[in-house]
Backbone of each chain as ProteinMPNN parsed JSONL, in Angstrom:
{"seq_chain_A": "MRDAGQFYFTQGYDAFGVPDALPLLPLSLGYQNSIVEVSALLDTGASVNVLPYRVGVELGAVWEEQTTSVILAGNLASVEAKGLLVSAQISNFAPVQLVFAWSLSNDAPLLLGRMNFFLAFDVCFYRSQLLFEVSPKSRTS", "coords_chain_A": {"N_chain_A": [[0.838, -1.195, 0.0], [0.312, 2.296, -0.617], [2.361, 4.671, 1.058], [2.333, 3.235, 3.464], [2.326, 2.24, 6.886], [4.07, -0.237, 8.675], [3.221, -2.762, 10.96], [3.543, -5.036, 13.737], [1.778, -7.976, 14.675], [0.673, -8.531, 17.999], [1.847, -10.997, 20.015], [0.602, -13.648, 22.023], [-0.971, -15.701, 24.519], [-4.058, -17.437, 24.711], [-6.782, -17.958, 27.088], [-6.663, -20.69, 27.32], [-4.143, -21.425, 26.866], [-3.482, -21.533, 24.241], [-1.683, -20.423, 21.419], [-2.006, -17.023, 20.393], [-2.628, -14.094, 18.423], [-2.737, -10.605, 18.168], [-3.945, -7.79, 16.325], [-2.722, -5.113, 17.357], [-2.591, -1.688, 17.409], [-0.189, 0.792, 17.813], [-0.636, 4.079, 18.973], [-0.866, 7.674, 19.363], [-2.962, 9.495, 21.416], [-4.579, 12.583, 21.531], [-5.963, 15.18, 23.494], [-7.223, 18.259, 24.092], [-4.752, 19.562, 26.083], [-3.43, 17.244, 26.601], [-1.602, 14.228, 26.028], [-1.738, 10.829, 25.31], [-0.2, 7.703, 25.163], [-1.172, 4.792, 23.538], [-2.276, 1.383, 22.88], [-4.322, 0.021, 20.446], [-6.971, -2.17, 19.539], [-7.47, -3.297, 16.285], [-10.556, -3.54, 14.905], [-12.687, -4.775, 12.83], [-15.207, -5.639, 13.198], [-16.462, -3.947, 14.895], [-18.824, -1.41, 15.175], [-18.206, 1.126, 15.956], [-15.519, 3.258, 17.206], [-14.084, 2.525, 20.37], [-13.502, 3.719, 23.606], [-11.941, 3.029, 26.646], [-12.96, 3.948, 29.975], [-10.867, 4.859, 31.716], [-8.841, 5.764, 30.019], [-9.941, 7.975, 28.779], [-10.146, 9.616, 31.021], [-7.415, 9.885, 31.649], [-6.737, 11.443, 29.513], [-7.815, 13.789, 30.228], [-10.447, 14.352, 29.811], [-13.767, 15.242, 30.758], [-16.37, 13.526, 32.08], [-18.987, 14.454, 32.655], [-19.179, 16.656, 31.065], [-19.561, 15.872, 28.484], [-21.848, 15.72, 25.896], [-23.078, 14.068, 24.047], [-24.824, 11.236, 24.125], [-24.444, 7.758, 23.646], [-25.564, 4.529, 22.56], [-24.413, 1.309, 23.024], [-23.942, -1.941, 21.494], [-24.011, -5.574, 21.761], [-21.618, -7.201, 23.929], [-21.132, -4.904, 25.266], [-23.471, -3.675, 25.743], [-24.694, -2.995, 28.126], [-23.255, -0.926, 29.042], [-22.826, 2.451, 29.727], [-22.234, 5.12, 27.448], [-20.469, 7.875, 25.907], [-20.054, 10.297, 23.313], [-16.821, 11.223, 22.161], [-14.466, 13.4, 20.898], [-11.252, 13.008, 19.598], [-7.834, 13.726, 18.973], [-5.696, 11.889, 16.867], [-2.556, 10.393, 16.437], [-0.779, 8.474, 14.258], [1.973, 6.497, 13.592], [4.061, 8.181, 11.315], [2.12, 9.646, 10.139], [-0.146, 12.295, 9.172], [-1.932, 13.949, 11.798], [-5.209, 12.815, 12.721], [-8.738, 13.279, 13.266], [-10.386, 11.294, 15.534], [-13.421, 9.792, 16.439], [-14.783, 8.681, 19.399], [-16.692, 6.193, 21.172], [-16.916, 6.808, 24.298], [-16.636, 4.859, 26.999], [-18.284, 4.139, 30.093], [-16.866, 2.34, 31.528], [-14.103, 0.455, 32.67], [-13.589, -2.025, 31.791], [-14.173, -2.207, 29.183], [-12.662, -2.678, 26.003], [-9.993, -0.946, 24.225], [-10.93, -0.023, 21.207], [-10.609, 0.176, 17.676], [-12.815, 0.977, 15.31], [-15.355, 0.817, 12.697], [-16.646, 3.343, 12.468], [-14.799, 5.897, 13.403], [-12.441, 4.968, 12.424], [-11.883, 3.117, 10.329], [-12.847, 4.543, 8.243], [-11.013, 6.471, 7.903], [-8.571, 5.262, 7.504], [-6.805, 2.802, 5.553], [-6.379, -0.692, 5.787], [-4.295, -3.547, 5.727], [-4.161, -6.937, 6.43], [-1.75, -9.338, 7.225], [-1.728, -12.095, 8.368], [-0.36, -14.527, 8.449], [2.215, -13.747, 8.323], [2.417, -12.365, 10.586], [1.945, -9.623, 10.484], [0.746, -6.321, 9.814], [-0.512, -3.702, 7.722], [-0.958, -0.207, 7.686], [-2.464, 2.599, 6.249], [-3.094, 6.055, 5.489], [-6.327, 7.013, 4.239], [-6.892, 7.056, 0.696], [-6.907, 10.057, -1.257], [-8.897, 10.204, -3.109], [-10.954, 8.597, -2.279]], "CA_chain_A": [[0.0, 0.0, 0.0], [1.042, 3.556, -0.691], [2.594, 5.365, 2.332], [1.832, 2.382, 4.546], [3.147, 1.916, 8.04], [3.987, -1.663, 8.986], [3.152, -3.061, 12.39], [3.53, -6.466, 14.017], [0.794, -8.525, 15.598], [1.152, -8.783, 19.357], [1.636, -12.421, 20.27], [0.355, -14.059, 23.402], [-1.693, -16.961, 24.663], [-5.402, -17.241, 25.233], [-7.03, -18.523, 28.42], [-6.417, -22.136, 27.302], [-2.744, -21.658, 26.536], [-3.311, -21.642, 22.786], [-1.071, -19.194, 20.905], [-2.923, -16.085, 19.77], [-1.942, -12.878, 17.995], [-3.711, -9.526, 18.025], [-3.488, -6.593, 15.612], [-2.782, -3.938, 18.238], [-1.937, -0.561, 16.743], [0.256, 1.848, 18.725], [-0.969, 5.428, 18.514], [-0.931, 8.726, 20.383], [-4.233, 10.203, 21.454], [-4.451, 13.927, 22.094], [-7.214, 15.86, 23.83], [-6.813, 19.521, 24.697], [-3.283, 19.633, 26.196], [-2.912, 15.949, 27.058], [-1.306, 13.184, 25.039], [-1.622, 9.508, 25.932], [0.229, 6.639, 24.241], [-1.998, 3.601, 23.757], [-2.372, 0.374, 21.821], [-5.747, -0.22, 20.23], [-7.261, -3.333, 18.704], [-8.165, -3.04, 15.025], [-11.717, -4.407, 15.02], [-13.628, -4.488, 11.748], [-16.547, -6.011, 13.654], [-17.008, -2.901, 15.763], [-19.437, -0.299, 14.444], [-17.636, 2.409, 16.398], [-14.331, 3.225, 18.061], [-14.459, 2.467, 21.792], [-12.453, 4.178, 24.523], [-12.246, 2.717, 28.042], [-13.126, 5.142, 30.808], [-9.621, 5.371, 32.303], [-8.044, 6.471, 29.001], [-10.553, 9.299, 28.664], [-9.749, 10.39, 32.214], [-5.991, 10.243, 31.466], [-6.676, 12.51, 28.512], [-8.341, 15.008, 30.834], [-11.86, 14.562, 29.466], [-14.694, 15.218, 31.896], [-17.559, 12.767, 31.677], [-20.21, 15.261, 32.757], [-19.178, 17.719, 30.043], [-19.833, 15.304, 27.161], [-23.302, 15.844, 25.737], [-23.617, 13.08, 23.099], [-24.946, 9.886, 24.689], [-24.599, 6.729, 22.622], [-25.909, 3.195, 23.079], [-23.604, 0.275, 22.387], [-24.578, -3.255, 21.4], [-23.134, -6.696, 22.106], [-21.235, -7.322, 25.33], [-21.039, -3.574, 25.866], [-24.816, -3.084, 25.702], [-25.093, -2.471, 29.434], [-22.304, 0.112, 29.443], [-23.154, 3.8, 29.27], [-21.133, 5.687, 26.656], [-20.672, 9.217, 25.359], [-19.172, 10.607, 22.19], [-15.653, 12.049, 22.506], [-13.577, 13.65, 19.756], [-9.854, 12.941, 20.04], [-6.857, 13.761, 17.895], [-4.889, 10.653, 16.888], [-1.343, 10.386, 15.61], [-0.327, 7.103, 13.998], [3.233, 6.483, 12.855], [4.417, 9.553, 10.94], [1.019, 10.2, 9.35], [-0.743, 13.519, 9.7], [-2.949, 13.649, 12.811], [-6.608, 12.794, 12.278], [-9.703, 13.277, 14.358], [-11.158, 10.062, 15.717], [-14.539, 9.961, 17.359], [-14.884, 7.465, 20.212], [-17.712, 5.963, 22.176], [-16.176, 6.759, 25.571], [-17.511, 4.045, 27.847], [-18.17, 4.366, 31.533], [-16.33, 1.104, 32.089], [-12.695, 0.16, 32.379], [-13.513, -3.367, 31.212], [-14.291, -2.087, 27.723], [-11.348, -2.595, 25.361], [-9.784, 0.177, 23.32], [-11.185, -0.583, 19.877], [-10.706, 1.047, 16.503], [-13.851, 0.35, 14.503], [-15.697, 1.355, 11.37], [-16.848, 4.783, 12.639], [-14.473, 6.311, 12.075], [-11.057, 4.609, 12.081], [-11.782, 2.481, 9.01], [-13.141, 5.553, 7.223], [-9.83, 7.337, 7.769], [-7.37, 4.483, 7.19], [-6.884, 1.488, 4.91], [-5.594, -1.667, 6.544], [-4.091, -4.882, 5.163], [-3.687, -7.902, 7.419], [-0.961, -10.485, 6.735], [-1.66, -12.836, 9.631], [0.65, -15.59, 8.38], [3.516, -13.105, 8.546], [2.254, -11.595, 11.829], [2.205, -8.255, 10.045], [-0.341, -5.596, 9.162], [-0.127, -2.397, 7.192], [-1.972, 0.843, 7.83], [-2.136, 3.818, 5.506], [-4.22, 6.998, 5.427], [-7.177, 6.764, 3.069], [-6.47, 7.811, -0.474], [-7.672, 11.307, -1.345], [-10.037, 10.084, -4.013], [-12.047, 7.819, -1.7]], "C_chain_A": [[0.873, 1.246, 0.0], [1.161, 4.182, 0.72], [2.13, 4.541, 3.532], [2.842, 2.265, 5.671], [2.973, 0.45, 8.361], [4.047, -1.877, 10.489], [3.081, -4.578, 12.576], [2.361, -6.831, 14.933], [1.461, -8.708, 16.962], [0.812, -10.227, 19.711], [1.45, -12.702, 21.749], [-0.334, -15.401, 23.414], [-3.085, -16.667, 25.191], [-5.554, -17.973, 26.564], [-6.737, -20.017, 28.474], [-4.981, -22.472, 26.92], [-2.485, -21.822, 25.05], [-2.712, -20.328, 22.263], [-2.097, -18.331, 20.156], [-2.125, -14.85, 19.362], [-2.984, -11.815, 17.677], [-3.136, -8.378, 17.215], [-3.679, -5.351, 16.484], [-1.954, -2.82, 17.614], [-1.49, 0.474, 17.774], [-0.096, 3.216, 18.141], [-0.977, 6.395, 19.689], [-2.283, 9.404, 20.28], [-4.019, 11.556, 22.115], [-5.811, 14.547, 22.328], [-6.85, 17.1, 24.625], [-5.284, 19.522, 24.852], [-2.651, 18.301, 26.597], [-2.655, 15.008, 25.881], [-1.11, 11.874, 25.788], [-1.234, 8.5, 24.86], [-0.564, 5.374, 24.563], [-1.761, 2.575, 22.646], [-3.835, 0.02, 21.669], [-5.932, -1.388, 19.273], [-7.993, -2.897, 17.43], [-9.315, -4.034, 14.924], [-12.742, -4.058, 13.942], [-15.059, -4.875, 12.134], [-17.211, -4.944, 14.478], [-17.586, -1.771, 14.915], [-18.723, 1.007, 14.733], [-16.288, 2.183, 17.087], [-14.798, 3.224, 19.52], [-13.258, 2.849, 22.644], [-12.819, 3.772, 25.946], [-12.243, 3.99, 28.888], [-11.795, 5.732, 31.257], [-8.789, 6.158, 31.284], [-8.606, 7.874, 28.786], [-10.168, 10.192, 29.826], [-8.287, 10.81, 32.104], [-5.83, 11.384, 30.469], [-7.21, 13.842, 29.06], [-9.785, 15.295, 30.46], [-12.719, 14.44, 30.725], [-16.015, 14.612, 31.438], [-18.805, 13.659, 31.623], [-20.291, 16.323, 31.662], [-19.517, 17.194, 28.647], [-21.35, 15.191, 26.983], [-23.919, 14.812, 24.798], [-23.64, 11.7, 23.738], [-25.138, 8.887, 23.562], [-24.873, 5.385, 23.291], [-25.118, 2.162, 22.299], [-24.355, -1.052, 22.391], [-23.591, -4.328, 21.849], [-22.83, -6.744, 23.594], [-21.201, -5.979, 26.044], [-22.408, -2.904, 25.981], [-25.205, -2.453, 27.032], [-24.226, -1.295, 29.876], [-22.727, 1.453, 28.86], [-21.966, 4.371, 28.506], [-21.503, 7.062, 26.132], [-19.678, 9.451, 24.237], [-18.033, 11.521, 22.638], [-14.757, 12.164, 21.281], [-12.14, 13.769, 20.239], [-8.958, 13.045, 18.811], [-5.973, 12.51, 17.991], [-3.709, 10.771, 15.935], [-0.867, 8.95, 15.477], [0.914, 7.161, 13.125], [3.628, 7.923, 12.527], [3.338, 10.189, 10.065], [0.536, 11.502, 9.984], [-1.805, 13.15, 10.737], [-4.354, 13.681, 12.21], [-7.506, 12.875, 13.51], [-10.42, 11.939, 14.389], [-12.267, 10.349, 16.715], [-14.753, 8.623, 18.075], [-16.202, 7.409, 20.964], [-16.939, 5.759, 23.48], [-17.069, 6.052, 26.583], [-17.255, 4.352, 29.315], [-17.637, 3.118, 32.233], [-14.854, 0.96, 31.732], [-12.523, -1.238, 31.79], [-13.642, -3.32, 29.69], [-12.895, -1.988, 27.117], [-11.228, -1.311, 24.542], [-9.865, -0.371, 21.895], [-11.148, 0.514, 18.826], [-11.644, 0.367, 15.52], [-14.178, 1.139, 13.255], [-16.011, 2.841, 11.399], [-15.856, 5.247, 13.698], [-13.049, 5.909, 11.679], [-10.966, 4.055, 10.662], [-12.293, 3.378, 7.879], [-11.894, 6.38, 6.916], [-8.585, 6.581, 7.322], [-7.723, 3.201, 6.435], [-5.953, 0.543, 5.666], [-5.491, -2.97, 5.76], [-3.538, -5.796, 6.241], [-2.92, -9.023, 6.715], [-0.694, -11.374, 7.96], [-0.556, -13.885, 9.613], [2.051, -15.028, 8.593], [3.514, -12.276, 9.823], [2.491, -10.106, 11.591], [0.9, -7.623, 9.564], [0.14, -4.217, 8.755], [-1.291, -1.423, 7.321], [-1.529, 2.033, 6.994], [-3.345, 4.748, 5.519], [-5.028, 6.744, 4.17], [-6.67, 7.59, 1.891], [-7.4, 9.001, -0.653], [-8.918, 11.175, -2.196], [-11.202, 9.356, -3.381], [-12.851, 8.643, -0.721]], "O_chain_A": [[1.987, 1.263, 0.524], [0.188, 4.216, 1.474], [1.597, 5.087, 4.498], [4.05, 2.2, 5.442], [1.855, -0.065, 8.327], [4.834, -1.243, 11.191], [2.622, -5.306, 11.695], [2.01, -6.082, 15.844], [2.653, -9.001, 17.056], [-0.352, -10.627, 19.709], [2.066, -12.067, 22.605], [-0.287, -16.147, 22.437], [-3.275, -15.769, 26.011], [-4.596, -18.532, 27.097], [-6.576, -20.568, 29.563], [-4.637, -23.63, 26.682], [-1.388, -22.208, 24.646], [-3.178, -19.247, 22.623], [-2.929, -18.832, 19.401], [-1.053, -14.597, 19.911], [-3.981, -12.084, 17.006], [-1.971, -8.021, 17.387], [-4.674, -4.636, 16.359], [-0.769, -2.991, 17.328], [-2.316, 0.985, 18.53], [0.123, 3.471, 16.957], [-1.081, 5.993, 20.848], [-2.701, 9.833, 19.205], [-3.35, 11.653, 23.144], [-6.702, 14.46, 21.483], [-6.247, 17.012, 25.694], [-4.579, 19.485, 23.843], [-1.459, 18.248, 26.899], [-3.384, 14.999, 24.889], [-0.393, 11.825, 26.788], [-1.844, 8.441, 23.792], [-0.621, 4.941, 25.714], [-1.137, 2.864, 21.625], [-4.516, -0.252, 22.658], [-5.162, -1.574, 18.331], [-9.012, -2.21, 17.496], [-9.084, -5.242, 14.862], [-13.562, -3.157, 14.121], [-16.012, -4.477, 11.464], [-18.412, -5.023, 14.738], [-16.907, -1.24, 14.036], [-18.64, 1.886, 13.875], [-15.962, 1.069, 17.496], [-15.799, 3.858, 19.855], [-12.145, 2.367, 22.431], [-13.898, 4.127, 26.421], [-11.595, 4.978, 28.543], [-11.597, 6.946, 31.196], [-8.107, 7.115, 31.65], [-7.856, 8.838, 28.631], [-9.895, 11.379, 29.646], [-7.942, 11.948, 32.422], [-4.903, 12.188, 30.571], [-7.068, 14.886, 28.424], [-10.297, 16.373, 30.763], [-12.435, 13.648, 31.623], [-16.678, 15.121, 30.534], [-19.573, 13.615, 30.662], [-21.375, 16.83, 31.374], [-19.736, 17.982, 27.726], [-22.041, 14.627, 27.832], [-25.142, 14.68, 24.744], [-22.597, 11.062, 23.88], [-25.903, 9.134, 22.63], [-24.47, 5.141, 24.428], [-25.147, 2.139, 21.068], [-25.275, -1.261, 23.181], [-22.473, -4.023, 22.266], [-23.665, -6.38, 24.421], [-21.236, -5.918, 27.273], [-22.498, -1.713, 26.279], [-25.962, -1.483, 27.062], [-24.434, -0.734, 30.951], [-22.958, 1.576, 27.657], [-20.816, 4.132, 28.877], [-22.676, 7.38, 25.937], [-18.593, 8.869, 24.219], [-18.245, 12.47, 23.394], [-14.342, 11.161, 20.701], [-11.842, 14.526, 21.162], [-9.282, 12.52, 17.746], [-5.555, 12.126, 19.084], [-3.85, 11.192, 14.787], [-0.586, 8.288, 16.476], [0.917, 7.784, 12.064], [3.533, 8.796, 13.39], [3.601, 11.148, 9.34], [0.775, 11.772, 11.161], [-2.503, 12.149, 10.577], [-4.643, 14.469, 11.31], [-7.09, 12.581, 14.631], [-10.992, 11.506, 13.389], [-12.071, 11.056, 17.704], [-14.886, 7.577, 17.44], [-16.76, 8.438, 21.344], [-16.386, 4.688, 23.732], [-18.117, 6.566, 26.976], [-16.165, 4.765, 29.712], [-17.936, 2.881, 33.403], [-14.427, 1.304, 30.63], [-11.434, -1.594, 31.34], [-13.271, -4.266, 28.995], [-12.036, -1.291, 27.657], [-12.228, -0.675, 24.209], [-8.975, -1.091, 21.443], [-11.598, 1.635, 19.06], [-11.322, -0.683, 14.964], [-13.415, 1.997, 12.81], [-15.679, 3.548, 10.448], [-16.107, 4.972, 14.871], [-12.503, 6.441, 10.713], [-10.099, 4.454, 9.885], [-12.189, 3.024, 6.705], [-11.741, 6.916, 5.819], [-7.643, 7.188, 6.815], [-8.778, 2.603, 6.642], [-4.88, 0.937, 6.123], [-6.478, -3.442, 5.196], [-2.55, -5.461, 6.894], [-3.393, -9.583, 5.726], [0.409, -11.397, 8.504], [0.107, -14.115, 10.624], [2.963, -15.751, 8.995], [4.48, -11.572, 10.117], [3.145, -9.426, 12.383], [0.053, -8.299, 8.98], [1.056, -3.647, 9.347], [-2.449, -1.775, 7.095], [-0.363, 2.427, 7.027], [-4.486, 4.287, 5.556], [-4.486, 6.312, 3.153], [-6.101, 8.669, 2.061], [-8.559, 8.951, -0.241], [-9.877, 11.93, -2.035], [-12.328, 9.463, -3.866], [-13.813, 8.144, -0.138]]}, "seq_chain_B": "MTVAELFPTLRELPRADKLRVMQFLVAELAREEEPTLQPGATYSVLSPFNSHEAAHKLAQLLESEQSKQDA", "coords_chain_B": {"N_chain_B": [[15.568, -26.344, 28.887], [17.337, -27.21, 25.982], [16.774, -28.145, 22.52], [19.019, -29.419, 21.496], [20.118, -30.488, 23.789], [18.233, -32.363, 24.377], [18.394, -34.363, 22.447], [20.498, -36.427, 22.879], [19.352, -37.831, 25.034], [16.958, -38.707, 23.917], [17.953, -40.407, 21.986], [18.792, -42.567, 23.413], [16.534, -43.839, 24.159], [14.323, -46.719, 24.141], [13.0, -48.35, 21.187], [10.133, -48.442, 21.168], [9.481, -46.384, 22.913], [10.534, -44.235, 21.545], [8.771, -44.14, 19.413], [6.472, -43.447, 20.786], [7.17, -40.886, 21.627], [7.286, -39.647, 19.158], [4.566, -39.8, 18.409], [3.471, -38.215, 20.383], [4.577, -35.699, 19.786], [3.53, -35.24, 17.235], [0.813, -35.104, 17.865], [0.826, -32.866, 19.532], [1.651, -30.836, 17.748], [-0.496, -30.889, 15.955], [-2.555, -30.117, 17.648], [-1.833, -27.508, 18.217], [-2.024, -26.3, 15.741], [-4.554, -26.69, 14.675], [-7.706, -25.112, 14.583], [-9.323, -24.754, 17.6], [-12.094, -25.052, 19.761], [-13.076, -24.86, 23.067], [-15.251, -27.115, 24.669], [-18.164, -25.879, 26.183], [-16.925, -23.601, 27.106], [-16.583, -20.063, 27.763], [-16.493, -17.512, 25.474], [-15.5, -14.284, 24.974], [-17.003, -11.738, 23.087], [-16.358, -8.713, 22.349], [-16.89, -6.746, 20.545], [-18.779, -3.979, 19.584], [-20.928, -4.742, 17.682], [-23.222, -3.926, 15.089], [-23.999, -1.473, 16.198], [-25.565, 0.718, 15.162], [-26.995, 3.073, 15.628], [-25.37, 4.378, 17.469], [-23.098, 4.75, 15.871], [-24.139, 6.504, 13.985], [-24.737, 8.761, 15.542], [-22.174, 9.444, 16.434], [-20.979, 10.056, 14.035], [-22.352, 12.348, 13.379], [-21.445, 14.009, 15.424], [-18.751, 14.19, 14.754], [-18.936, 15.413, 12.231], [-20.063, 17.879, 12.939], [-18.0, 19.008, 14.396], [-16.033, 19.187, 12.45], [-17.272, 20.991, 10.727], [-17.206, 23.255, 12.296], [-14.469, 23.729, 12.346], [-13.973, 24.242, 9.683], [-15.323, 26.591, 9.315]], "CA_chain_B": [[16.326, -27.367, 28.171], [17.31, -26.969, 24.539], [16.589, -29.333, 21.671], [20.32, -30.105, 21.407], [20.302, -31.257, 25.029], [17.258, -33.458, 24.387], [18.704, -35.419, 21.476], [21.182, -37.609, 23.445], [18.4, -38.585, 25.849], [16.01, -39.378, 23.01], [18.656, -41.476, 21.268], [18.937, -43.724, 24.307], [15.224, -44.456, 24.421], [13.983, -47.895, 23.326], [12.231, -48.054, 19.97], [8.717, -48.192, 21.477], [9.356, -45.045, 23.511], [10.756, -43.247, 20.482], [7.509, -44.011, 18.673], [5.531, -42.699, 21.634], [7.576, -39.478, 21.56], [6.834, -39.147, 17.852], [3.11, -39.623, 18.45], [3.213, -37.071, 21.25], [4.913, -34.469, 19.074], [2.546, -35.05, 16.153], [-0.442, -34.655, 18.485], [1.032, -31.488, 20.001], [1.642, -29.937, 16.591], [-1.859, -30.831, 15.424], [-3.373, -29.348, 18.588], [-1.494, -26.095, 18.089], [-2.333, -25.736, 14.429], [-5.968, -26.77, 14.341], [-8.549, -24.234, 15.386], [-10.085, -25.531, 18.57], [-12.937, -24.363, 20.722], [-13.278, -25.717, 24.224], [-16.67, -27.307, 24.947], [-18.7, -25.248, 27.386], [-16.168, -22.422, 27.517], [-17.155, -18.759, 27.413], [-15.609, -16.674, 24.665], [-16.04, -12.926, 24.932], [-16.985, -10.969, 21.848], [-16.597, -7.375, 22.885], [-17.176, -5.783, 19.49], [-20.148, -3.44, 19.538], [-21.433, -4.986, 16.329], [-24.585, -3.427, 14.862], [-24.322, -0.268, 16.975], [-25.769, 1.681, 14.079], [-27.425, 4.37, 16.158], [-24.169, 5.001, 18.039], [-22.246, 5.185, 14.759], [-24.789, 7.662, 13.379], [-24.56, 9.91, 16.436], [-20.753, 9.827, 16.442], [-20.725, 10.698, 12.74], [-22.884, 13.717, 13.481], [-20.524, 14.756, 16.299], [-17.539, 14.439, 13.962], [-19.265, 16.404, 11.199], [-20.282, 19.201, 13.539], [-16.687, 19.538, 14.76], [-15.327, 19.551, 11.207], [-17.916, 22.199, 10.225], [-16.688, 24.373, 13.111], [-13.081, 24.003, 11.942], [-13.974, 24.802, 8.332], [-15.943, 27.927, 9.334]], "C_chain_B": [[16.214, -27.118, 26.661], [17.094, -28.288, 23.786], [17.89, -30.133, 21.595], [20.578, -30.963, 22.646], [19.379, -32.469, 25.074], [17.705, -34.643, 23.537], [19.436, -36.625, 22.078], [20.243, -38.489, 24.266], [17.436, -39.379, 24.964], [16.662, -40.569, 22.318], [18.743, -42.74, 22.112], [17.617, -44.445, 24.566], [15.043, -45.723, 23.598], [13.044, -47.499, 22.184], [10.772, -47.683, 20.278], [8.53, -46.78, 22.051], [9.61, -43.951, 22.475], [9.466, -43.026, 19.676], [6.483, -43.217, 19.479], [5.866, -41.209, 21.612], [7.116, -38.871, 20.235], [5.334, -38.87, 17.865], [2.747, -38.397, 19.281], [3.448, -35.761, 20.501], [3.922, -34.179, 17.945], [1.236, -34.518, 16.727], [-0.322, -33.209, 18.957], [0.969, -30.493, 18.85], [0.235, -29.775, 16.029], [-2.735, -29.971, 16.329], [-3.12, -27.852, 18.438], [-2.005, -25.489, 16.792], [-3.802, -25.798, 14.062], [-6.752, -25.799, 15.199], [-9.396, -25.068, 16.335], [-10.938, -24.612, 19.433], [-13.208, -25.339, 21.858], [-14.771, -25.87, 24.504], [-17.078, -26.605, 26.246], [-17.973, -23.998, 27.828], [-16.899, -21.148, 27.092], [-16.13, -17.955, 26.649], [-16.225, -15.286, 24.536], [-15.942, -12.346, 23.529], [-17.365, -9.54, 22.229], [-16.963, -6.357, 21.815], [-18.611, -5.274, 19.576], [-20.691, -3.512, 18.125], [-22.867, -4.475, 16.229], [-24.968, -2.266, 15.772], [-24.555, 0.878, 15.991], [-26.157, 3.06, 14.586], [-26.227, 5.117, 16.743], [-23.271, 5.534, 16.931], [-22.814, 6.444, 14.112], [-24.563, 8.909, 14.234], [-23.108, 10.399, 16.436], [-20.38, 10.505, 15.125], [-21.201, 12.138, 12.762], [-21.958, 14.59, 14.326], [-19.262, 15.129, 15.533], [-17.793, 15.52, 12.911], [-19.435, 17.792, 11.78], [-18.941, 19.835, 13.922], [-15.925, 19.993, 13.505], [-15.944, 20.806, 10.576], [-17.403, 23.427, 10.971], [-15.301, 24.75, 12.631], [-13.025, 24.639, 10.559], [-14.49, 26.238, 8.309], [-14.895, 29.02, 9.586]], "O_chain_B": [[15.131, -26.849, 26.142], [17.217, -29.379, 24.344], [17.874, -31.364, 21.626], [21.181, -32.032, 22.556], [19.687, -33.473, 25.716], [17.426, -35.794, 23.872], [19.033, -37.758, 21.814], [20.314, -39.717, 24.213], [17.142, -40.546, 25.221], [16.027, -41.598, 22.089], [18.763, -43.85, 21.581], [17.6, -45.539, 25.131], [15.547, -45.808, 22.478], [12.391, -46.456, 22.222], [10.24, -46.726, 19.715], [7.569, -46.081, 21.73], [8.994, -42.885, 22.513], [9.12, -41.902, 19.312], [5.725, -42.419, 18.927], [4.969, -40.366, 21.583], [6.627, -37.742, 20.187], [4.886, -37.829, 17.386], [1.838, -37.642, 18.935], [2.637, -34.837, 20.567], [3.527, -33.034, 17.726], [0.622, -33.61, 16.167], [-1.254, -32.42, 18.801], [0.326, -29.447, 18.949], [-0.18, -28.672, 15.672], [-3.558, -29.191, 15.848], [-4.038, -27.036, 18.517], [-2.372, -24.315, 16.745], [-4.254, -25.028, 13.215], [-6.499, -25.672, 16.397], [-10.101, -25.983, 15.91], [-10.516, -23.51, 19.783], [-13.529, -26.504, 21.626], [-15.489, -24.872, 24.571], [-16.409, -26.733, 27.271], [-18.356, -23.386, 28.825], [-17.724, -21.164, 26.179], [-15.016, -17.742, 27.129], [-17.344, -15.139, 24.045], [-14.908, -12.459, 22.871], [-18.539, -9.215, 22.404], [-17.31, -5.221, 22.138], [-19.55, -6.068, 19.632], [-20.889, -2.495, 17.46], [-23.636, -4.585, 17.184], [-26.146, -2.093, 16.085], [-23.832, 1.875, 15.993], [-25.716, 4.081, 14.057], [-26.078, 6.323, 16.547], [-22.742, 6.64, 17.036], [-22.064, 7.345, 13.735], [-24.238, 9.978, 13.716], [-22.845, 11.602, 16.438], [-19.56, 11.423, 15.106], [-20.543, 13.034, 12.234], [-21.712, 15.751, 14.0], [-18.763, 16.249, 15.65], [-16.977, 16.422, 12.723], [-18.999, 18.776, 11.183], [-18.762, 21.046, 13.79], [-15.268, 21.034, 13.5], [-15.232, 21.6, 9.96], [-17.192, 24.489, 10.385], [-14.977, 25.932, 12.517], [-12.155, 25.465, 10.28], [-14.153, 27.012, 7.414], [-15.236, 30.202, 9.634]]}, "name": "protein", "num_of_chains": 2, "seq": "MRDAGQFYFTQGYDAFGVPDALPLLPLSLGYQNSIVEVSALLDTGASVNVLPYRVGVELGAVWEEQTTSVILAGNLASVEAKGLLVSAQISNFAPVQLVFAWSLSNDAPLLLGRMNFFLAFDVCFYRSQLLFEVSPKSRTSMTVAELFPTLRELPRADKLRVMQFLVAELAREEEPTLQPGATYSVLSPFNSHEAAHKLAQLLESEQSKQDA"}
């Protein structure tokens, strides 16, 4: 891919000791004057980006000040969430704005989903090589 | 223990035990490479799949912010 950054799957073991590998993307999140370094799971199954509560707090966001309430589905259906706009820097790409469903739970994972990570970036997975590539969307799309 | 350290020990094994070691290794490799699900286990799927309303609201929030920046 053009202007792609290459990243390695993070290897580990699942609860049964079976080898597993996750596409965790390192990125910097910025909100107002705070920057937090995180790793987020690339999740094409997720309708939205999801931010655990503690990361939002580390960024200096105030829960009560967020006015957009959102309802999540699946395992996160019981978790209250609010919309939060965050600046994201990935590799040496230009910063982009990502919108997160900031959940009121620390059990929620940090997910990069279809709204709006996969609108802003193209991703290629090469699982057999434990590698994935990320590049900013092309200007024509 | 390294593989190199194992070889002398394996060489001393009787034929039947060598075959058992082979069977063990084949089974181990198959277990690692075949997708397996444990009966009765709980597997978490945390993806907020089908959160269409949430995606719509977040899109509106993003658009409103981008409109402010463009103004």
